[in-house]
N, C-alpha and C positions, 0 to 999 in steps of 0.2 A: 586607404584601401579597405575594403570590407572583408569580413571573415567568412570563409566558406561554410555552408550548412553542415557539411560532414564533420567539421571540427567542433567538438562539443566541449563545454566547460565542465569542471568536476561536479558542479551542482546539478547540471542536467543529466549526468550519467547516473546519479544516485536516486532517481525518482522512482515512484511506485511501479512495480511490474505486475502484470496480471498472471503471468505464467511462472511457476516455480520450477527450479531445478530439482532433479531427483533427490538429492540429499536434503533439500529444504522440505520436500513433500514428506520424506521419511521422518524428519523432525516434527512436523505437524501431526503426523499419524501417531508418533510416540506420545505427544502431549495429549492427544485424544484417546490414548490407550487402544488404538486400532492396529498397532504394529506388533507382530510377534517376532522375537529374535529367531534368526535362522530362515526367515521368510525370504523368498526371492525378490530382488529389487526391480524386477520387470513386471509390467502389467499392474502397476499400482492403482488403487482407486482414486477417483477425483477428490481434490481437496479444495474447499472454498478459501479464497484468499482475498479478503476485503480490505480496502483502504479505510483506516480509522481517521476521523477528523480530530486532530489534536490542536488545541489552542485556537481554533477558529471561532469567530464571533458570529452570532446569529444575525441575520438581516432583520428579523423582527425586533431584536433588542435595539437596533440602531434607530428604528422608526420613531418610537416615543421620545428618544433623546433629541431628535431633530425638531419634533413638535414643541417640546418644552423650551428649546432655545429660541424659537420664533416668537413665542408669547411675550 
């Protein structure tokens, strides 16, 4: 029997999200020193949230290795 698409594993639930929750946006604004204490948490400015490549290998780095192995 196959697993329904709506049932996700724990690994799939922890993937990168493009949209931040309000408290996460406030944390980013604090780090950037754009947050003032006592400021209303509504109408927050937009915050860039980019995914960082961690531990990934470059495709260009793989190319020369394959060529060396063929010779």
